[in-house]
C-alpha positions as CSV (number, residue, x, y, z in Angstrom):
1,M,5.5,-13.9,22.5
2,P,8.9,-15.2,21.2
3,L,11.0,-12.6,19.4
4,L,13.1,-14.9,17.2
5,P,10.2,-16.0,14.8
6,I,9.0,-12.4,14.6
7,I,12.4,-11.0,13.8
8,A,13.2,-13.8,11.3
9,A,9.7,-13.5,9.6
10,G,9.9,-9.7,9.5
11,L,13.3,-9.8,7.9
12,A,12.2,-12.4,5.4
13,G,9.2,-10.3,4.4
14,W,11.4,-7.2,4.1
15,V,14.0,-9.1,2.0
16,F,11.2,-10.4,-0.2
17,G,10.1,-6.8,-0.7
18,A,13.5,-5.8,-1.8
19,L,13.5,-8.6,-4.3
20,W,9.9,-7.9,-5.4
21,Y,10.5,-4.2,-5.9
22,G,13.9,-4.9,-7.6
23,L,12.0,-7.1,-10.1
24,F,9.2,-4.5,-10.6
25,S,11.3,-1.3,-10.1
26,K,10.8,0.2,-13.6
27,P,7.0,-0.4,-13.8
28,W,6.6,0.7,-10.1
29,I,8.6,3.9,-10.7
30,A,6.5,4.7,-13.8
31,A,3.2,3.9,-12.1
32,S,3.9,5.6,-8.8
33,G,5.1,8.8,-10.3
34,V,7.9,9.0,-7.8
35,A,10.6,11.6,-8.5
36,T,13.7,10.1,-10.0
37,D,17.3,11.2,-10.3
38,A,19.3,11.5,-13.6
39,N,19.8,7.7,-13.6
40,G,16.1,7.0,-13.4
41,R,16.3,5.8,-9.8
42,P,14.0,7.2,-7.0
43,A,15.4,10.5,-5.9
44,N,14.8,9.6,-2.2
45,Q,16.6,6.2,-2.4
46,K,19.4,7.5,0.0
47,N,16.8,8.7,2.6
48,P,16.8,6.1,5.4
49,L,13.2,6.9,6.6
50,P,11.3,4.8,4.0
51,Y,13.6,1.8,4.7
52,A,13.1,2.2,8.5
53,I,9.4,2.4,8.0
54,S,9.3,-0.6,5.8
55,I,11.3,-2.8,8.2
56,I,9.3,-1.7,11.2
57,S,6.1,-2.3,9.3
58,A,7.3,-5.9,8.4
59,M,8.0,-6.5,12.0
60,I,4.5,-5.3,13.0
61,V,3.0,-7.6,10.5
62,A,5.1,-10.5,11.7
63,A,4.3,-9.9,15.3
64,T,0.5,-9.6,14.6
65,M,0.6,-12.8,12.4
66,S,2.6,-14.6,15.1
67,Y,0.0,-13.7,17.7
68,A,-2.9,-14.8,15.4
69,F,-1.1,-18.0,14.4
70,N,-0.6,-18.9,18.1
71,M,-4.3,-18.4,18.8
72,L,-5.4,-20.3,15.7
73,D,-2.8,-23.1,16.3
74,I,-1.1,-22.6,12.9
75,V,2.1,-24.6,13.3
76,T,3.1,-25.8,9.9
77,V,4.9,-23.9,7.1
78,G,2.2,-24.8,4.6
79,K,-0.6,-23.5,6.8
80,G,1.5,-20.5,7.7
81,F,2.1,-19.8,4.0
82,T,-1.6,-20.1,3.0
83,S,-2.8,-18.2,6.0
84,G,-0.3,-15.4,5.2
85,L,-1.4,-15.5,1.6
86,G,-5.0,-15.1,2.7
87,I,-4.2,-12.3,5.1
88,G,-2.3,-10.4,2.3
89,A,-4.9,-11.1,-0.4
90,C,-8.0,-10.6,1.7
91,F,-7.0,-7.9,4.2
92,A,-4.1,-5.8,2.9
93,A,-4.6,-5.9,-0.8
94,P,-8.3,-4.8,-0.8
95,W,-7.4,-1.8,1.4
96,L,-4.7,-0.8,-1.0
97,A,-7.1,-1.2,-4.0
98,T,-9.7,0.9,-2.3
99,N,-7.2,3.7,-1.4
100,Y,-5.5,3.7,-4.8
101,G,-8.9,3.6,-6.6
102,F,-10.2,6.7,-4.8
103,A,-6.8,8.4,-5.2
104,G,-6.9,7.7,-9.0
105,R,-3.6,5.8,-8.9
106,P,-2.8,3.5,-11.9
107,F,-4.1,0.0,-11.6
108,K,-0.6,-1.3,-12.4
109,L,0.6,0.3,-9.1
110,T,-2.2,-1.5,-7.3
111,L,-1.2,-4.8,-8.7
112,I,2.5,-4.3,-7.8
113,D,1.9,-3.1,-4.3
114,A,-1.0,-5.5,-3.6
115,G,1.1,-8.3,-5.0
116,Y,3.9,-7.5,-2.5
117,A,1.3,-7.3,0.4
118,T,-0.1,-10.6,-0.6
119,F,3.1,-12.6,-1.3
120,G,5.1,-10.8,1.4
121,S,2.5,-11.8,3.9
122,A,2.8,-15.4,2.6
123,V,6.5,-15.3,3.2
124,I,6.1,-14.0,6.7
125,G,3.4,-16.6,7.4
126,A,5.7,-19.4,6.2
127,V,8.6,-18.4,8.3
128,I,6.7,-18.0,11.6
129,P,6.0,-21.7,12.1
130,M,9.7,-22.6,11.4
131,F,10.5,-21.7,15.1
């Protein structure tokens, strides 16, 4: 399995997540109930562990999608995008919705996090066929 598309796609998905959560930071903070500092930012934002987990997770998603795309002969950006979108919307988002529903989490949090899972997977899927 070639590493370049996996690394590039994982990084693209991770950067998309930074943009996504930058855009939705205030509603996400409110819906998640995460502890904040005096400036209203997450209190753990200087902790490297969540960032490490998120980039490793993006790489795992990219590697798994690359493997599946190879088996399914998905070789165009368009098919990669729509396949990634489907994976996010039909695999990742429903699991989040189920977990958040039973945990009594706000529906707004489900939409924000499932939106990232859906569109982040689409970004990862679009990048893999570029190599």
